[in-house]
N, C-alpha and C positions, 0 to 999 in steps of 0.2 A: 647346579651352576649352569654355565653356558659354554658353548664351544663355537669356534669359527673354522669352517672347512677351508682348506688351502687348495691352490691350483693343481697340485700334483695328485689329488685324490682320484682323478680320472673321469669323474662325472661332471657333465656341464653344469648340472644343478648345484654341485658342491664347489664350484670354482670361487676363489676369493683372490682379489688383487693383492699384490705384495704390499704389506703394511709396514715395510722397513722405513725407519725414520730418515728423511734426507738430511744431509749435513747443512745445506743452505736452502733457503726458500727459493722457489722457482721464480725467475724473472721474465718469463716469456710473455706474460700478459700485463696490460696496464691496470688490471684490477685483480683483487685477491681471488684465487680459485675457490669455488664452492665445493665442499667436501661431498655433500649428498643433496640432491634436489628432491627426491621422493623416497618414501619407504613403503614397500609392499609387505603386508602381513598375511600369513597363512597359518592354518593349523598344521602341526607336524604330522607327516604321513610316513610311517615306517616301511610299508610295503611298496617297493619300487615298481611293482607291476600294476599298482592301482592306477585307475584312469586319472584320478585327481593329480597324483604325482607326475604322471606323464604329461598332463597338460601344463602343470607348473614348469616342468623341465623344458617343454617345447617353447613356452613363452619366454623364459629366461634365455634360451638359445637364440631366439629371434632378436632379442634386445642386444645380445653380445655380437651378433652379426652386424649390428649398426654401430659397433665400437662403443657401446654404452657400458660403463663400469658397473658391475653388480657385486655387492658384498653380502654374504649370507651369514647370519648369526642366529643360532638356536637358543631359545630360553623358555623354560617352564612350559613346554608343550607348544610353543609358538615358534614360527620361523619368520625372521625379519630380513627382507632383502633391501639393502641400501642401493639406490640407483643414482648414478651421476652421469650426465651427458658429457661427451668429449668436447674439447674446446673448438674443434673444427666445425661442429654444428652451429655454434654460436657465431663463429666467424662468417660462415656462409649466410646465415640470416642477416647479419649486420651488413654484409656487402650487398645483398639483394635489396635490403631496405634502403641502402645509400643510393642505389641507382634508380629507385622507384620515386618518381616525381609526386605521386599521389600521397606518399607518406610524409612528404615535407621534411626529409632527413638531410641535415646539413653535413657534408663531409668533414667540415672543420670541427663539428661538435664532438667533444670527448665524453664517452660514457662514464658516468660515475659508478661507484660500486653498487649502490642500491638498485639503480635502474638495470644494470647488467644482470644482477641476481634475479630480479623480477622477470626480466626477459627470458632468462634461462628456465625458470620454473614454467613459464608459459609454453616454451618450446618443448620441454620434456613432457609436459602434460599432453600436448598434441601428439607427440611421437608415441607415447604409451597408448593413447586411445586409438591410434591408427596402426598399431602393430597386431598382426594376425598370425595365428598358428596355422598348421597345414589344413586343419578342418574348416578354416575360414572363421573361427571364433576369435573375437577380440577381447580386450580387457573387461569391458562391460559384461560380456557373456560369461567370462570366467568368474567374475565377482558374483553374478547371479547364481552360478552353478556351485559356488562354494570352493572353487580352486584357490581363490584368494579371499581373505576375510575383509580387508579394507586397504585403502591406499591414501596416503596423506603426504603433504609437503611440510618441511620442518620450519618452525619459527626461528628467526635470527634473534638470539638473546639480547644482543646489544641494542638492535633497533626496537625490539619489543619493550625493553626497559625505557628507552627514550620516549616511545609513544605512550607508555603507561604514565610517565612523569608529566608529559606535556598535554595529554589529551584524554587517555582512557582511565580516568579516575573520578570519583565523586567530588573531589576537591576542585576539579576542572569545571564543575557546574558554575562556579563563581565567575568564570571567564565568559559565560553566556555564549556569545556568537563567535568567539575566537577558536579557530581550528587550524592545525598545521596541515593543510590539504596537500601541500607538496610532499611532505614527509609521508602522508598516507598514500599518496600516489606512488612514491618510491618503494613502499613496502607491500601494499596490496594491489597496486595497479590502478590504471586510470578509471576503470569502471567503478570501483569502490570509492575512489576519491571524488568522482562526479556525484555519486549518491550523497555523500556527506556535504559536498559543496552545495548541491540542490537543497538538501534538508536544512542546512544552515541559512541559505538565502530565503527559503520558505518561512522559517522561524522568524527571521529578521523582518520580513514583510508582514508578518502577522501582528507586529506591534501597532502600526496605525489602525489596522482593522479592529484589534482588541480595544484600543482607546475609543474609537468611534462607537463600538458596540456598548461599552460602558456608559458613554454619554447618552445613547438612546435609552438604555436601561434607567439611568438617573433621571432622564426627561420624564419617563413614565412614573418614576418614584416621586417626582416633584408634584405631580397632580394626583398623588395617591389618595389623599383625603379631601381634595377640593373639587374633584370631577363631579359634575351634576349627574352623570350617568351612574356613578357609584352610589350617590345619595339616593337616586331614584330606585335602584335595586334594593338597597339596604332598608329604605323606608316604605317599601311597597307592601301592600296587603293582598296582592293578587294571588288567587288560588290557581296553581298549575296542574295540568293533567298528569297522570302517572306515567313514568318513563318506561315501565315494563308491565307485563300482565300479572305476574305472580309475585306477591310480596311487596309490590310498590303501591303506595297510597298517594293521595293528593299531597301536595307540598306547597309551601309558600315561596314566592320568588325571593323574598328576603333571606331565605335559608342559604342562598348562594352569594351572600354579601362578601365573604372572604375570597371566594374564587373570582368574583368580579373585580376586586382590588388587584389580585394577582394578574389577571388578564390585561389590566391597564398597563402593566410594566412592559409588555411586548406588543400589544395590539394598540398602537397609537400612531399619530401622524409621522413621528420620527422613523418608524419602521420602513416607510416607503422610501425615504431618502437613503436610509441605510442599505436597503436592498439594491438600489441603484448604485450606490457606492461600491458594494461588494462585487457586483457584476463587472464594473469597470476595474476594480481592484484586481480581479482574477486575470484580466487582460494585461494590466500593467505588470503584474507579477511575472507572467510568462514572457513578455517582451523584455523586461529588465533582466530576467534570468538568462535569456539568450545572449544578451550583451555580457553578463557576468561570466557565463560559460565560455564565450569566445575569448575573453581576456585570458582565462586560465589555459585553455587548450592551445592557444597560440604560444603561450609561455612554455608549455610542455612539448611543443613541436609535434602536435598531432592534429592541427587544424584541418589539414587536407588528407588525413588518414582515411584509407579506403578499406572497408572490411573484406571485400572480395579479393583485393590485391594481397592483403595480409594473409588470407586463407591460401592463396596460390603460393605465396612465399613459403609458408609452413609446409605445404604439400611437397614442394620441390626439395626443401631441406630434409624432409622425412624420406622421400623417394624421388630421386632425380628422373626416373622413368614414368612418373605419374601422369595421369590424364585428367583434365579438368572435369569437375562434376557439372554436367550440363543442367541448365534450367529446364524444368518441365512443369506443365500445367495440365490438369485433367478437369474438364468441366463437369464430368460425371461425379468425380470425387468431391468437387466443390459443392455441387447441388446436394449430395448426400450429407455432407458435413453441415450445410446450412439447414437442412431439414432436421438433423439430429440436434443441432443447437436450438432450433425453434422448439423441439419437443422438450428439451431440458428446461427452457424458459417457461413453457406451459406448465410443467410440473412445479416449478418454483412459484409461479403465480397461483397454482392450485393450493400450495401450502399456505399462501396468504389467506385464501378463502377458508381453509381449515382453521387458521388462527382466529378468523372472524367468528366462525361457528363456536370455537372453544370459548371465546370471550362472551358470546351470548349465553351459552350454557352455564358458564361460571357465574354470570350475573344472576341467572335464574336460581341456581343452587344456593348462592349466598343470600338471595332474597328469602329463601325458606329456612335460613339458619335460625337457631334458637337465641343466638347472641344479638342483642340490639345493635351493637356497633357494626357488625357485619351486614345486618339488614339495612341499616340506615345509609351505609356507604357501599352498598353492593356494586353499583356501577363504577365508582372510582377504583375500588379494589380490583374489580374485574379488568379495568383498563391497565392498572399497574401490573397485575399478574400477566396480562397479555403482552406487555412490553418485556417482562422477564422471560416469558416463554419464547418470545421472538428472538431474544438474545441467545437462548439455548439452541434454538433452531439455526441461528447464524453459525454457531460453533460447529454443529453437526454437519450442516450443508457445506461449510468451508472445506471439510475433508472430502465430502462426496464430490463437490465441484472440481477439486484438484484431480481426483482420479479420472473423472469423466473428461476433463480437458486434456489430460495426458493421453488417454485412449484415442481421442479425436485427432490429436497431433500425430500419433503413431499411424492412424488410418490414412492421414494426408500424405505420408511419406515425403517429408520436406527434404530439401537439398542439403542443408547443413544444420548444425546445432543452433547457429544464430537465427536461422529461419524458424526452427522449432520453437525457440525461446520467444520470438516475436508473435507467432501464432498462439502459443500457449498464453502469453500475456494478455492478448486481446480477448481470448475465450474466457480465461479465468476472471478477468476484471468484469466482463459482461455478466457472467454467472453471479459473481459476488455483488455486483451492483443491484441486480434484480433481487437477490436474496436479502440484501440490507434495506433496499428502498421500496420494495413492492408494498410492504405494510405501511410505510410512511405515505406513499402515494394514495393508498386507500383512505387513510385517516385524513389526509389533506383535501382530497377532492371528491370522495364518495360517502364518507361517514356522515350520517344525518341528512343526506340529500336524496337517498333512494329508499328511505324507510317508510314513506307514506305519511298519513295524517289521521286523526281520530275518525273512525268509521271506515277507513280504507288503509289500514296498516299493511305493509309488506311483511310477509312471514316466511320463514324457512320451513319448507315442507308443509306449508299451511298451518303451522303450529306455533313456532317461536318468532316473536317480533324481532326485527333487526334492531341493533343498538342505535341509540341516538347520540347526538353530540353532547358534550358536557353542558350543563345548564348555563355556564358563563360564556359559551361560544365554542365553535368547532376548532378554533385555533388553540384553545387550551389543551385539547387532546393531542394535537401535534406537538405542542410545547413539551408536554409530559413525556411523550414517546421519544422525542429528541434528547431530552435531558437524561432519561433512564439509559437509553442505548449509548449515548456518548460517555456518560460517567462510568457505566458498567464496562463498556468495551475498552476504554482507555485504561481505566484503573486496573481491572482484573487482568487484561492482556499484558500490561506492563509487569504486574506482579508475577504472573506465570512465565513471562518471557525471560525474566532474570532469575527467579528462584529455581525453576525447573532445571536449566543447565547448571546452575551453581550446585544444587543438591546432587545432580548426577555426577558432577566432577568430584564432589566430596566423597560420594560413595565409591567411585572408581579408584580414587587415590587411597582411600582406606583399604580397599580390597587389594590394591597393587603394592602396599607396603611390604608384604612378604616377598613379592617378586623382586623388589628393589634390594631387599636385604641380602638375597641370594647372589646379587651381582658382585658384592664385595666392594673394596675400595681401591682407587687408583693412586699410585704414588709417582707416576711418570711426570717429570718436570715439563716436558713439551706440551702435555695435555692442558697444563695450566697457563700456558703462554697467552697473553692477550691478543697477540697479532693474529693467531689462528692460521699460520702458514704451514704448520705441520699436520699430518694426518693423525687423527685421534686413535688411541688404542681401542681394541674391541670393547673393553669395559666401558669407556667413556661414550663410545658410539651408542652402545646399548642403553645406557642411562639417558642420553639425550633422546633416543628414539622412544623409550618408554614414557618420558615426560610428555611428548607430543601424542603418543598413542592413547594416553589416558584422557586427553581432552575430548570434548564433545564433537561428534562427527558433523561435517558440513557437506553440502552437495552443490551442484551447479545452480540450484534455484534458491539457495539461502539468501542471497541479496534480493532476489525477486520478492520474497516474503516481506522484507523490510519496505521495499518500494510500494507493494500492494497496500500494506497497512497505512502508509502515509498518504497515498493517493485517495484511498477510501476516506481518510480523515479530511482531506482537502474537499472531497465531494460533500461530506457532512457540513463543512464549514461554509460552503458557498451555496449549495442547492436550496436548502430550507432555512437559510439564515434569517429570513423575514419572520419566522416563527420562533427563533431562538437567537437573539442578538448576542448572547454571551458565548456562543460557539467558538468564535475566534479566540477569546480569552482562554477558554479551556484547552483549545488546541495549542496555544502559545505555551501555557504552563506545562502541558504534556511534552511538547517537543524539546523544551529546555532540558528535561530529564531524559527524554528519548535518545538524544544525541549521545549522551554519556553512557546510557544503558547499553545501546548498540555497540559503542566503542569498547566498553569493558568486556562485553560478551565476545566480541570479535577478536580482541587482543589477548584476553586472559582465559576465557572459558572454552573457546572453540579452537579447533585445528585451523591452520592457516588457509584462507581462501586462495583459490588459484587466481593469480593476477590476470586480468583481462584488459586488453587494449581497446580503447574506444575514444571518440571525441564528442559524444552526446549521450543523453539518457535514453536514446532510442525511441521506441514506439510510445513510451510514457508521455512524451511531449504531445503527440497527437491525442492521446487519451485525456490529458489535462485540458487541451483546447476544446475537446468535445464536452468535458465537464463544465467548462466555462459557458458554452452555449446553452447547455441544459440548465445551468444556474439562472440564466436570463429568463428562460421560459418558465421554469418552476416558480421562481420568485414573483414573476408577473402574475401567474395563476394564483399563487397563495394570497397575494395582496388583493387581486381583483375578485377572486372567487371565494376563498376561504375566510378572509378577514372581514370585519365589519366596516372597513374604511370607506368603501363605495356607498353602502346604505347610509352611513353617517353623513357623508358628503351630500347625498341626494336630499336627506331630511333637512340638513342645515339650510340649503338654498332653495328647496322646493316645497317642503311640507311643514317646516318648523316655524317657530314664532318670528324668525327673521326673514321668512320667505318673501314677505311683502315689501321688504326694504325699509320699512319704518323703524325708526330707532325705538328700542324698548329696553326696559330694565331687566327683562327676563332673559336668561341665558338661551342662546340659540338652539341648544340641544335639549332643552326642557321638553319632556313628553316623548322623547325618542324611544324609550323602552316600551312604553304602552303602544307606540305606533308599530313596533315589530311583532306584536302579539295578535293572534287571532283567537276567537272564542268558539268552543265546541259546546253545543246545547244538548242536554240529555233528552230533549224532546225528539231529536233525530233518532230514528230506530237503529241505524248502523252504529252511531256513536254509543247509544245505550247498550248495544250488544257487545262492543269492545270493552266497555267499563262495567259489565254486569257484576264482576267480582266486587266492585265497590258497593254496589247496592246490596249484594248478599251480606257484606260485612257491616251493614247498617248505616252507610254514609247517605245522608239526605242532601244531595246537591242538585242544582239545576244546570250548572255550566262549569267549565274549566277552561283555562287558556293554554295555548301552545305557541311556539315560535314559528311563525310563517306569515306570509302576506296573502291571506285568504279572506273571502267575504264571510261574515258571520251568518248570513242567511243560507246560502247554498254551498259554502266552502269552495267556491271557484276562485281562481287566482285573480288578484286585483290588478288594476292598471299600474299601481306602484311597483308590483313585482316585475312586470314587463319593462318598465322604465329602468329599474335598477339592473335587470339582466342585460339590457342594451348597453347601459353605461359600463357595466362590468366588462363586457366583451370589447367595447371601445377602449377602455383603459388598458386592458391586456395588450391589445394591438399597438396602441400608442406607446406604452411602456417598453415593449419589446423592440419596437422600431427605433425609439430614441436611444435605448441602451446599446443596441447592436450598432447603431451609427457611431456612438461614442467609442465603442470597442474598436471599430474599424479605423476611426481617426487616431486613436491611441496607438494601434498597431502600425499604422502608416507613419505616424510622427516619430516613433522611436525605432531607429535602425537596429537590425539584429546584431551587428558588429560595431564596436566603437571605431571611430576614425583612426585612433592610434594603432589599433590592431591591423586595420587595412593598410596603413602606411608602412608598418613594420613588415608585413608580408610582402608588400610591393618592393621595399628595399632589399629584403632577403632574396627575392626572386631575381632582382637586378644584379645583386652581388654574385649569385651563383651563375647567372648567364655570362657575366663578365669573366668569371674564373674559367668557365668552360671555353670561352673564346680565347683567353690567354693560353690555355693548354693546347687548343687547336693551332694557334699561331706558332707556338713553340715547336709542335710536331712538324708543321709545314716548313718552318725555317730550317730545322735539322735536316729535312729531306732535300731542301734546296742546297744546303752546304755539302751534303754527301754527293750530290750531282756535280 
């Protein structure tokens, strides 16, 4: 069974507040008093001389010196400490917040129940984490040492049921973009509410991007069978050079007919317009989000909220004799951290090179396979396996990156948790960005461009040829990489994100059934009252605590993980969207379910998050702006360097049938494929040496073709190559300048705050100033009367 120790036991650790049932509910406050804000859990220690027991006792004593109510209940080898802050702490906080101009607190505003409880949880969390025993150890140290097992705040059953019905259920998926953000704010705090507000806005803004992406895809589909380029590939009898040394033979260009059709779906003229649209879309999304945010934070009365002032208020509430934590900066530490971050990035880039080598070796091994299918599709299978291996590397490195980022933040010795969170966010995103995108950057800008040509192939360790682009073009490789990573990452992550906490909870509840049976049943009428004005009996307290104890654990960075996942998705959606126009559509479908999945997990499967007050999504805004700039650069390079847009344009107006300007019945792109191919003759000694395995296998050939702009005689670069290269660079510069100009115009044209919000804040300030003046006049008049 369980027992609750009473005050007269004589030991501070065994103290329990009087649980006598009051005759009438207290009327001292304008809101209902909260029974318990937090619950500390520890393993039961029988030996009172044990150091763990002494540290528990010392910490509980420190809490009681701050007039915090502590209730101790033992059950099944565990000790539960119910913690409730005194009302005077909340009153002090409210008064200091009222006199603080930066917090925009109106003295006439009445605190409703939910906001008051949310505030209390935040205050108690700060007090607990800033309570230290005689040895200088705080709650975090005691948790690491095992003095306490865990700490959690309790879910409010009524509010929890309300959120489940309106928001945190799979049926709510039908509501699409509707979210009760004010109710979320009242229950989880402004920080969580702003995350869901941002995620809902991002999902809503994905609709036009997804529609345009589908239009671009359908545009390519419309010319699926009529494009002269596709016909030229499918009807070709050109013999192409082997793509690798071992197991690769000569192949016909017509073998890539299917891939040429697929590449037409995303490598067409519409891709350029779509890339420009997405770059401007990213700016519009951020600027409109700032307005959307301003509307809500103004409504929540936190528009002028100041983090530093909030921290000072909590410090004073916790300890009136406190001293402010001064800002400090060490150039030496900053340099060391910068060098260490650079070292980590070098390691991540090194992993990318390792993946390239693995892909090359995989293609060689598959080329030696006895199965015809593996031999014939060795390069494609190697590319797909490389994408899967890249995904596995991402999952492993995510955990490694998190540990390294934490260690670097500890080395920096930041001033506050908010500063630690900011630095950790920047480092973790940087590490994850390089982990996720380094392979994509290699495929987009280096694959097939540094591998050489027949007679002078670039080889790893002088032995293995570097891999080449897909026969249908380098953009096809990027398309496949993007599709595999996006589909795998989103689908598998969502499955694990929901099923793992759900299975853990099922296992815990099954295991805890025996513990709950030993609690017995309560027949006390007051415990079943809906008003909740009476203190619950020990049995009902324990049942409530066990229900929350069984839920999955959360930490201060639980919300960070959700933000990181969505910002990485935003990066995928914008940076290489030119290679994968359907990325916004996949992101939209994912986010519709992601909102409800996160909501169900947060409300039903996990312990209650500590409410945090804020008026913005913090450093994530700067990161999103940086991603928007990178999207302009990356998409400009993809279109200008990776795709065949520029070579096609040059051929159409300078080398093709229509170059002379005379009207002709022949399509302007006729002959383009042949124009992009160079010929390697076996009469050249170096070429013959590279392809000697063909001669050994009995192939009697005189020449083969490969994709490049080189002279057939001496394999030197042609003038067409240099012309295309010059136009590529000119296009990239022009594209980036035009798009960046459009981004600046959009940012200037759309104000960060709506006029209505500005006017409301102006009226509110005027009203408060008038009230202050009236109070000052009243005081002055009373003094004159006394005289």
